[in-house]
C-alpha positions in Angstrom: -7.5 -4.5 -21.1 -4.3 -4.7 -19.5 -2.5 -4.3 -23.0 -4.7 -1.4 -23.9 -3.7 0.4 -20.6 -0.2 -0.2 -21.1 0.3 0.7 -24.9 -1.9 3.6 -24.9 0.1 6.8 -25.4 3.5 5.4 -24.6 5.0 8.6 -23.4 3.6 11.4 -21.5 2.8 14.7 -23.0 5.4 17.7 -22.4 2.9 19.5 -20.0 2.0 16.3 -18.0 1.2 17.3 -14.3 4.4 16.8 -12.1 4.5 13.3 -10.0 6.2 13.3 -6.6 7.5 9.9 -5.7 7.7 10.0 -2.0 9.5 6.8 -0.8 10.0 5.8 2.9 13.2 3.7 3.4 14.0 1.2 6.1 16.6 -1.2 5.9 16.1 -1.9 2.2 19.7 -1.8 1.4 19.9 -5.0 -0.3 17.2 -3.8 -3.1 17.9 -0.2 -3.4 20.1 -0.2 -6.7 17.1 -2.2 -8.5 14.4 -0.2 -7.0 16.1 3.1 -7.7 16.7 1.7 -11.4 13.2 1.2 -11.9 12.0 4.5 -10.6 14.4 6.4 -13.0 13.3 4.4 -16.0 9.9 5.5 -16.0 8.3 6.4 -19.3 6.6 9.4 -17.6 9.3 11.7 -17.4 8.0 14.8 -15.3 8.6 13.4 -11.8 10.7 14.4 -8.7 12.1 11.6 -6.3 12.1 12.3 -2.6 13.2 9.6 -0.1 13.2 9.7 3.5 15.4 7.4 5.3 13.5 6.3 8.5 16.2 5.4 11.1 17.6 2.6 9.1 20.0 0.3 11.1 21.6 -1.4 7.9 24.0 0.4 5.3 20.7 2.0 3.8 21.5 5.7 4.3 25.0 5.2 3.1 23.9 3.7 0.1 21.2 6.3 -0.7 23.9 8.9 -0.4 26.0 6.9 -2.6 23.1 6.6 -5.2 22.7 10.3 -5.2 26.1 10.5 -7.4 24.0 8.5 -10.1 20.3 9.8 -9.4 19.0 13.1 -9.0 16.6 13.0 -5.7 16.2 14.6 -2.6 17.1 12.6 0.5 16.3 13.2 4.2 16.6 11.3 7.3 14.9 11.0 10.6 14.9 8.8 13.9 12.7 5.8 13.4 9.3 6.7 13.5 7.4 4.5 11.1 6.4 4.7 7.6 3.6 7.3 8.1 5.6 9.8 10.0 8.5 9.2 7.3 6.0 9.8 4.4 4.6 13.0 6.2 8.2 14.4 6.3 8.7 13.5 2.5 5.5 15.3 1.8 6.8 18.8 3.3 9.1 18.7 0.3 6.7 17.4 -2.5 5.4 19.9 -5.1 3.4 17.3 -7.3 -0.1 17.5 -8.5 0.1 13.4 -7.8 1.8 11.6 -5.5 3.6 7.8 -5.4 4.7 5.9 -2.4 6.5 3.0 -3.5 8.4 0.8 -1.2 12.2 0.6 -1.9 12.2 -3.3 -1.8 10.0 -3.5 -4.9 10.3 -2.9 -8.4 8.1 -0.2 -10.4 7.3 -1.3 -14.1 8.2 1.3 -16.7 4.5 2.3 -17.5 3.6 2.5 -13.8 3.4 6.4 -13.4 2.1 7.0 -16.8 -0.7 5.0 -16.8 -1.9 5.9 -13.3 -1.3 9.7 -13.9 -3.5 9.9 -17.1 -6.2 8.0 -15.3 -6.3 10.5 -12.6 -6.0 13.4 -15.5 -9.2 11.9 -17.1 -11.2 11.5 -13.6 -11.1 14.3 -11.5 -13.5 12.8 -9.1 -10.9 10.0 -7.9 -8.7 10.7 -5.2 -6.5 7.7 -5.4 -6.3 5.2 -8.3 -4.6 2.0 -7.6 -3.5 -1.3 -9.9 -2.4 -4.7 -9.6 0.9 -6.3 -8.6 3.1 -9.1 -9.9 4.6 -10.9 -6.6 8.0 -11.8 -6.6 10.2 -13.5 -3.9 13.3 -12.1 -1.9 15.6 -12.9 -5.1 13.3 -11.3 -7.6 11.6 -14.9 -8.8 8.1 -14.3 -9.8 5.7 -16.1 -7.7 2.3 -15.2 -9.2 0.4 -12.2 -10.9 -2.7 -10.5 -10.1 -5.3 -10.5 -12.8 -8.4 -8.8 -13.2 -10.7 -7.7 -16.5 -12.4 -4.6 -15.2 -11.8 -1.2 -13.5 -12.9 -1.6 -9.8 -14.6 1.4 -7.8 -14.8 1.6 -4.3 -16.9 4.0 -2.3 -16.1 4.8 1.4 -18.7 2.3 2.6 -17.5 -0.3 0.3 -13.9 0.1 1.6 -14.9 -0.1 5.3 -17.3 -2.7 5.2 -14.6 -5.2 3.4 -11.9 -3.6 5.0 -10.3 -3.1 1.7 -7.0 -1.3 0.9 -5.2 0.2 -2.0 -1.6 -0.8 -1.2 1.1 1.8 -1.3 3.0 0.0 -3.9 0.3 0.5 -6.5 -1.5 3.7 -5.4 -1.1 7.1 -7.1 -2.9 9.7 -4.8 -4.1 13.3 -5.9 -2.2 15.7 -3.7 -5.6 17.8 -3.2 -7.3 14.4 -1.9 -4.3 13.8 0.8 -4.2 17.2 1.8 -8.2 17.1 2.3 -7.6 13.9 4.2 -5.0 15.7 6.6 -2.3 13.4 5.4 -1.1 10.6 7.3 -2.0 9.9 11.2 2.0 9.4 12.4 0.7 7.6 15.2 -0.5 4.6 12.9 2.7 3.3 11.8 1.0 1.3 8.8 -0.1 4.1 6.0 -2.1 2.4 3.2 -5.4 1.2 4.9 -5.6 4.5 7.1 -5.1 6.7 3.9 -7.4 4.9 1.9 -10.3 5.4 4.0 -9.3 8.8 4.9 -9.5 10.1 1.2 -12.5 8.1 0.6 -14.3 9.7 3.8 -13.5 13.0 2.1 -16.1 11.8 -0.9 -13.5 10.9 -3.2 -13.8 7.7 -5.3 -11.0 5.1 -5.4 -10.4 3.1 -8.3 -8.3 0.3 -9.3 -7.0 -0.5 -12.8 -6.8 -3.8 -13.8 -2.8 -3.7 -14.9 0.0 -4.5 -13.1 2.2 -1.7 -12.2 4.8 -3.1 -9.4 6.7 -5.9 -9.1 6.0 -6.7 -5.2 8.5 -8.3 -3.1 7.6 -10.8 -0.6 10.2 -11.8 1.9 10.1 -12.3 5.9 10.6 -8.6 6.7 7.3 -7.6 5.0 5.1 -5.6 7.3 1.9 -7.7 6.1 3.5 -10.9 7.9 3.7 -8.9 11.3 0.1 -9.7 12.1 -0.2 -8.4 15.6 1.3 -5.0 14.5 -1.1 -5.1 11.5 -4.1 -6.1 13.5 -3.6 -3.3 16.1 -2.7 -0.5 13.5 -5.6 -1.4 11.4 -8.2 -1.6 14.5 -7.0 2.1 15.1 -7.3 2.9 11.5 -11.2 2.0 11.6 -11.8 3.4 15.2 -12.9 6.8 13.8 -15.8 5.2 12.0 -17.0 3.1 15.1 -20.6 4.6 14.7 -20.7 3.6 10.9 -23.1 0.6 10.2 -20.3 -1.1 8.5 -17.7 -0.8 11.4 -18.5 -4.4 12.8 -18.0 -6.0 9.3 -14.7 -4.3 9.0 -13.4 -5.5 12.4 -14.6 -9.1 11.6 -12.8 -8.8 8.0 -9.4 -7.6 10.1 -9.9 -10.2 12.8 -10.0 -13.1 10.3 -7.0 -11.8 8.5 -5.1 -11.9 11.8 -6.7 -15.3 12.7 -4.5 -16.6 9.2 -1.4 -16.3 11.2 -2.3 -16.6 14.7 -3.8 -20.2 14.2 -0.2 -21.1 13.3 1.8 -19.1 15.7 -0.3 -18.8 18.8 -3.5 -20.9 19.1 -4.5 -19.4 22.5 -4.4 -15.7 21.0 -6.4 -17.4 17.9 -9.0 -18.6 20.5 -9.2 -15.0 21.8 -9.5 -13.3 18.8 -12.1 -15.8 17.4 -14.1 -15.1 20.5 -13.9 -11.5 19.8 -16.0 -11.6 16.8 -19.7 -11.4 17.9 -22.0 -14.2 17.0 -24.3 -12.4 14.9 -21.3 -11.4 12.9 -19.8 -14.8 12.1 -19.6 -16.1 8.4 -18.3 -18.8 6.2 -14.7 -17.5 7.0 -15.4 -17.8 10.9 -16.4 -21.0 10.6 -13.7 -22.0 8.4 -11.2 -20.5 11.1 -13.0 -22.5 13.7 -12.6 -25.7 12.1 -8.8 -25.2 11.8 -8.6 -24.5 15.2 -10.6 -27.1 16.6 -9.3 -29.8 14.3 -5.8 -28.7 14.4 -6.0 -28.6 10.5 -3.1 -26.7 8.8 -3.8 -23.4 7.4 -4.5 -22.6 3.6 -4.4 -19.4 1.7 -8.1 -19.1 2.2 
């Protein structure tokens, strides 16, 4: 199915909807040239590129200004406020029917925009379509490739219960869905989980395609590795749904995710997190975390 989705209609029609690529940038200088090459090598031509530098402390802003000599894109800057605020800033200028929000340390594959935009064209009930990634290391070497053989469909209840997220590197949003969701809450500095829930809560379907669209870079500065900040922000993201029957399930999943790192970095905090899960919501993963803490076993990827 991957090959079918990739090869179908090798280029977008002339009247294809405009796609706004709104990219936040924070200290991504090392990877900007490769990222921009991939943005402007898309086989879907009707795009506009908007970049917001979120108070970078490296040479990112200077590099972005230099890249404007080669690539046509809008560039804005702000004091550091977090990725959600940076995206809201960029969206003020976006005119697209659809919106992509890639990270500028990743590499977008040439068919990335096309396959997702065509899917949204054909499925008006879908507010956000995601896909799969190829994981690479900081030097661009492939680590592993996600695989799936079917299109995955999510409802709001599913997303909340499983604390599932369509990651920003693979998400293509319908602009009207973003607008209906009220865009991003700038107080939540992590963007993709909150917006996945906010769009689905408006009644839109969320789909994931079984095709890789991005080479996703794993390195020590990934926000996903800052588990304390991630847990705090993820808990804030589900707080509006505290009265939903799936709320406690979502909280348990999020605590389990944080425990993967806490059992290695701060065992005292790990015990506190584990005790915060009500006994009736313990599951197989809870007991795995407990076993590793109690027996001081090394963590695995489970």
